N, C-alpha and C positions, 0 to 999 in steps of 0.2 A: 504494500500500500504506500503510495506517494503522499506523505504527510503534508508536503508543501501545498497540495491542491485542497486539502480539507481544512486548512487553516487560513484565516485572514491575518492573524498575528498572534504571538505568544510572548509572555514576559513573566518575570518572577518578582513577587513582592518580598523584599529583604532576603535575597538569595544568599547573602553572606551568613545567614543563620543556618544554612544547610549543613548537617553533620553527616559524616561518612557512614555512620551506623543507623541513619534515620530509616524508619518504616514509612513507606510511601502509601498514601491513601488518596483515592480519586472519587470525585463526585461529578455528576453531570446535571444540567438543567437549563431552564430558561431564566431570564433575569428575575422574574417574580418568585423564583424558588430559592434565590440566594439567602434570604433570612433563615430558611429552614435548614439549608446546608450549613450555615453559620452556627446554628444551634447544635446540630449534630457534631460539628467539629469541636465545639466547646465542651460537649459532654465527653468526648474522647479525651480531651486534655485534662478535664477534671478528674477522670477516673483512671488515668494512666500517667501520674506525675513523674514517674521514674523513666519513662520511655521518650525517645526522640522521634519526631515525626516530620514529614514533609507532605503538604496537601497539594493536590492537583484538582483544578476545577475547570470543566469544559462548559462554555456558555455561548449563548447566541448574542448576548448584549450585556454590557456592564455599565449601569448608571453611575454617575460620579459619586453620589452619596453612598452607594454600596461599595464602591472602591475604597472610600475613606474608612468604612467599617471593617472591611477586610484588612486594611493596613493596620487599623487599631487592634484587631484580633491578633495579627501577626506580631505586633510589638508587645502586646500583653503576655502572650504565651511563648514568645521567642521562637517562632516557627515560620519557615518560609511557605509561601503559597504561590504555586505556579498557575498562571492563568492562560487558558487557551481560548481564543475567540474563533469560533468555528465558521466555516464558509458554507452556510446553509444552501446557497444557490447551487454550489457544486455537489454537495452531499445529496441534494434532491434528485440529481441525475443518476445516482448510483442505485436507487431503489424506486420501485413502482408499486409499493404495497399500499393498497387503497385504504386500509385502516388507519394509516398515518396522515390521511387527508382530512382535516377538520375545518369546517366552514370554508371549504374550497381551497384551503392552503395546506401544502405539505409541511408537516411539523418535523423538521430534521432532527430535533433534539431527541426523538425516540431512538435514533441510531447512534447517538454519541458514545454510548458505552462500548460499542463495537470497536471504536478507534482508540480507546484508552491505552492498550498495550503498545500500539504503534507510536504514540506520542511520547511515551515514557521510556521506551526501550533503550535510549542512549543515557538515561539517568539511573535506572534501576532494573534489576532482573526479576523483581517481584512487586506487585501492587495489589492493594486491597480495594476493590470497587465497592462503593456503598451507595444505595439510594438515599435521597435526602430525608425520607420519612423513617429514620431510625433514631434510637437514642442508645448511647453507651452507658452501661450501668455496672461496669467491672473491667478487669484487666483483659486486654486483647493481645498481649505480648506473646503468649503461648501459641495463639492462632497465627499471628503474623510470621512467626519463625518456625512453624510446623514443617516437618519433613514430609513432603507429599510425593517424593520420588520424581518420576518423569511425567506424572499427571500434569495436565495443562491447567486445571482449575481445582480448587477445593471449595465445596459448597455444602449446604445443609439440605436435607429433603424438604420438599414443599409440603404444605399442610395437606394437600390433596394429591400427594405423590403417586399413590396407587391408581387413582382414577385417571390422572393426567398421563402417567406412563403407559397405561393400557391404550389410550387414545392413539399413541404413536408407536406402539409395540416396543416400548423401552423397558429395560429391567428396573430402572429407577428414574426419578425425576426431581430436579432441584429447583429451588426458588432462586431467581436471578437477581434479587435485590442486594445480595451480599455475596461477592465472589472474590476469593483469593486467587490471583492469576500468576502462573509461572510464565513470565514474559518471554524468556528464552525459548521455551517449548511452543508458545503461542506463535511466535515469529517463525520458528523453524517449520511449523505445520501450515503456515499461511492462513491462519484461522479467520482473520478479518475478511479476506476475499471469499472464503468458503461460506461464511455467514451471509454475506450479501448475495452470493450466487444461489444459495439455498432459499433465501427469502424470496427472491425474484422467481425462482422455479415454482414455489408453492403458489405465488400470486398468478403466474401465467397459467397454472392448471386449475385456478379457482378453488383451491383447497383451503378450507377455513382454518385459521390459526387463532383460537380463542384467546390465547395468552401471547400472541404476537412474537416479539423478539425473544421472550423467555422460552417459547416453544422452539424457536430456531436454535438458540444456544444449547438446549437439551439435545436436539436432533444431531447437531454437528459435533458436540462434545460427549456423546453418549459413551464412548469407550475411553475417555480421557479425563474422567471426573473422580476425584477423591472425596468421598462423603464424610462429613463431620457431624457432630451432634448439634442439636438446635440451640445449644448454649451460645453459638455464634451466629444464629439467625432464628430467634424465637418469634414466630408470628403472633401478633396480638391484634385482635379485632375490637374496635371501639363501638360496635353495634350494641345499642341498649336493648334490654329485654322488652318484649311485648306482653300485654296482659293475656294474649291468646296463643302465643307461641313459646316453645321451650327456649330458654335463654341460651345464648352461645357461651360455651365453656372455653376459657383460655387457660393455658398452662400458667403456673406461678412464675412471673417474670423475674422474681428476685434472685433466682439462681442463674440467670442468663447474663452474658456480658454485652450482647447486642440484641436489642429488641426492635422488631420491625413492625411498624403499624400498617398492616395490610388492609386492603379495601379502600373504599372511597372516603371514609371518615378519618380525619387526621388529628393529631394532638394540638394543632394550632387553631382549633375551633373553640369558641367561647364556652360551649356547653359540655365540654369534657374535662374541665380543669380539676374536678374533684376526684378523678380516677387516680389511684396511687401511682401507677407507672407514668401517667401523664404529668404528675407533680414532679417526678424526676426530670422529665423533659423541661418542665417549666422552670425548674431550678437552674438548668443549663441556660435557658433563654435569659433568665434574670442576671446571669453572670456573663452575658455576651454583649457585644456592641448592638445587638438587635433587641435589647430588653424592651425598648419602647415601640417596637413594631407591633401594630394592632393585630389581635387575633381575629379570626373570621367569624362573623355573626352568621346565623343560619339564614340563607336567602332562597334556597330551593325548597320544593315540597318535601323532599326526603330529609333534608337537614332540619327543617322546622319540626317534622315529625320526631326525628331523633332528639332534638332539643326538648321537646315535650316529654318524651320518655325519660330523659336525663333528669328533668325537673321532678318527675314523679319518683324516680329512684333516690333523689336527694331530699325528698319530702318537702319540696317547695311547691305546694299545691296551688296557690294563687297563680304563680308563674306558669305552672303546668296547664291550668285552665285557659289562661291567655294564649299560650302557644298552641293548644289544641284548637281553639277558635280560629287562630291565625292559619293553622294547617287546613282547616275546613274551607276557609276563605280562599286559600291559595289554589284550591282545586278548580276555582271558577274565574280567577282574576288574571290568568296568563302567567303565573309564576312558573319558572322552569321546573321540571320534575326532578332533575338530578343536579348534583354539585354540592358545594359546601352550603 
């Protein structure tokens, strides 16, 4: 992969802070996701004070105020941040997957994680890719330095690994929100090109990919994956229980080092702040340059319904009644069905 084509520019914030033994961690996202990436990075630093890190962030755009906050984070924790401004126009020519077209526009950020090893290959032989909807609540040093042999990636099984593996005749299936990557093996096997080729092949044959790039990563890496425990990728669902449906059971996240908030409901929503593991996330936010970044109030039908359930769980019954009335009204006033 020619990285010159996929990049508009790259630079490093406080590169002089880079240490030879640093563990490299990468995030990807659009500009509006930067605050949540920042909170995730803060949680890592708070729970791993004895480790050295270098962060890599792949973005479509970097507003000046977010640049200042990233610099503030870098200075506070004495850690370098490598920034990669991606060339979305070129990346959009590499993939024709219709699911990545939203409101008539191809969202190239969905593909950014495919390019992480190529961009970092001259800096490190190993990188931990993380989605922005995670919180660190323990040491990750053992995971970062784990011997995975010649495997290309180390990952944890997905919550629905049996169901998803059966769909593609795989022996196992991992969640792609947290991936430890052996960059040398990735480059040797030309994985980035294989991912793009496979994605376009499925698109050309009109084969449905419910989990999109996660499905492709599993298909391409099926014989090159080292599976680890969910300690390093514990799925946590913030769906509140209904009066008429069985509540969703989550594993106890206190024993996990990396908690992954899967699903559409995220910890940066106003109506989830009483959940204990979200309070861990909130503590990281409060200790970050993004402390004043507003949380998302419920604006979709689904979010309003979830907020009402949360109020009921928290015994805030007047608020619950108001939200349920708002939810009923939202069914008729053009409020979007999905989203925060």
